[in-house]
N, C-alpha and C positions, 0 to 999 in steps of 0.2 A: 658350531658349538654343540657339544654333547650333553644330553640330559638323561634323567631317569625318573621313573614314576612308580609308586607302590600301588598295587591293586589286589583285590581278593581273587584267589585262584583256586579252582577245584582240582584236587589231586585224588588219585585212586589207590586203593589198597585191597588186599585179599586177606581173609582170615580163615583159620582151620575150622572154626565152629562158632556159633552164636555164644557170646560170653554169658556164662552162668553165674558169675561173681564168686565162684568157689575155687577158681584156679589159683594155684600157688606159684605159677610161673607165667610170665609173658615173654615170648621170644620174638624180638624184632629181627627179621631176616632180610638183609639187603642183597638184592640180586646183582648179577654182573652186567657188563656192557652188552647192549643189544638184546637183553632178555626182557620178558614181561612178567609181572607179578603172578598172573594166573598160572603160567607154566612152571615158574620157580616153586610156587606152593605145591604143585602136583608132585614134584620131586621129593617133597618132605612128607607126603601122605603116610608112609609107613610109620612115621614117628608121632603121629597124632595121638593124643590121649586127653581125657577130660580134665586132668589136673594142670595141663598147660595149654595155652593158646598161642598159636603161631600167627604173627601179623607180618604180612609182606607188603611193604610200601612199594609203589611203582614210581620209578624215577620220572621226572616230568619233562625230560627232553626226548623227543621222538624223531625217528628217521626210518626210511626204508632200509632194509638190510642189504638189498642189492638194487642198484639202479633207481628208477623212479616209480616203482610199483611193487606189489607183492607183500611179503612179510614185513612187519614193522617191529622194531625193537626200541627199547628205552635206555638212556644212559644218564648217569648222575652229573656229568659235566664234560665239556671239552676244553681245549685251551682258550677258546673264544669266550670272553667275559667270564673267565674262570672264577674270580673272587665273588662275583654276583651269584653265580650258580652255587657256590659253597654256602654263602649266606642264606640263600633261598632254601637249600637242602636242610640247613639247621632249623630254620623257622618251621618248615614243613614237618620234619621228624619230631621236633619238640612238641608241636601241637598234637600230632598223632599219638605220641606216647601218653601225653597227659590226658587226652580224651579217653583213653582206656583206663589209666590209673584212677581217674575220678570215680569209676564205677565200683571201686573196692573200698570196704571199710578197713580191711587189713591189706596193706600193699603187697602185691606179689613180688617175687624175685624178678629182676629184669636181667634177661640174657640177650646178647646181641650176636648174631651171625652175619659176617660180611663175606660175600663170595666175590672173588676176582676184583673188579673195580669197586664193588661194594665193600671190600675190606678197607681200603684207604678212606672211603667215605665214612665207614663206621668209626674209624679211629679219630677222624676230625670231629665227628658228631659227639661221641662219648666224652671227648676231652673238654667240651664246653657244657656238658650236661650237668644240671644241678643234682639230679637223682643219681644214686650210686648204682653201678652195674655189677651184678654178681659174677657174670661170666662173659668174656669177649672171645669169640672164635673168628680168627682171620684165616679164611680158606682160599687157597689158590691166589693169595695176594699178601699184603702186609701193611705195615704202618705207612701213612702218608709221609712224604719227605719234608713237608713244611709245617710240622707240628711245633707248637710252643712247648719245649721240653718240660719245663717246670710245671706248667699247667697240666700237661698230659700225665706226668708222673703223679701229681697230686690226685688227679681224677681216677687213676687206675691202681693206686697203691694197695687197695684191698680187693682188686678184681682178679679172678682167675682168668689168665690170658693165655691163649694158645695160637700158635701159627702152624697151620696144617698144609702140607704140600704133597702132591703126588710125585712119585719117582719118575714118571714119564710125562710130566706136564711141560708141554712145548712153550708155554708162556713164561716159565721160570728159567732163568739163566744163572750161571755162577756169579755174574756181576750183580744181578738183582739180589741174590742171596747174601753176597758180601755187603751190599748197601744196607740190607735189613739188619744184618749183624751189627753194623756200626750204629744204626738208629737205636736198636735195643740196648746196646752198651751205653749209649749216651743217656737213655731214659732211666737206666739203672732199675729196671723192673724185672720181676721174676716171670719170664715168658717161657712157657713149655713148648718145645717144637715137636711135632708129630709128623710122621711120614706114612704113606700107604702106597701100595702097588696100584698105579693107575695114572690117568691123565688129568686134564683140567675139568674135573667134575666132582660132585659130592660122593663120598663113601659113607653110606648110611650107617653101617655098624659102628664105624669110628665116631661119626657125628653123635650117634646115640650115647656112646660111652662118655663123650665129653659133656653132653648136656645133662647126663645123669650124675656126673661127678660131684 
């Protein structure tokens, strides 16, 4: 007989600077499969500014990237106990966001960046979020295939939403692009697609443009 139990869990995150309560933007950046928050935040360093705080949650599933030792990476979920992982992600990210928002008398704009596996995770998360998201950037990934369409559409109807892909991204295939086109059509959302010369990585000038828009 299978059972489950709820318990308190400590999760980790990285931030661009100590919150001064004068920021007008909070950017939740979800890393990709096999990455860690510390190193993903480093990629964003050139975009740091006092008016916005970057918060990079670290996924709570860990594994060695090769074999049984060496470098460790984190992921948001695997196919094993998938639904439990998704629910845990939502509780974790909801609590993290609200722990920051409570610091402000005037709520900052919420912007969300999801990279690779973090993109699908971001779409699931924001679709159940009570707070409105100003900007959603799906980079090197896209919408999760299992979204509740009406709920997602309602959550994102006022959100600036972008799908950003590299022209040489080996993880993106014509089939995945076609599937994303179908999901976007079903959602009936205004999603802007942007492309850049490069592979499966961030392009900081383009990312800055989208965050500043």
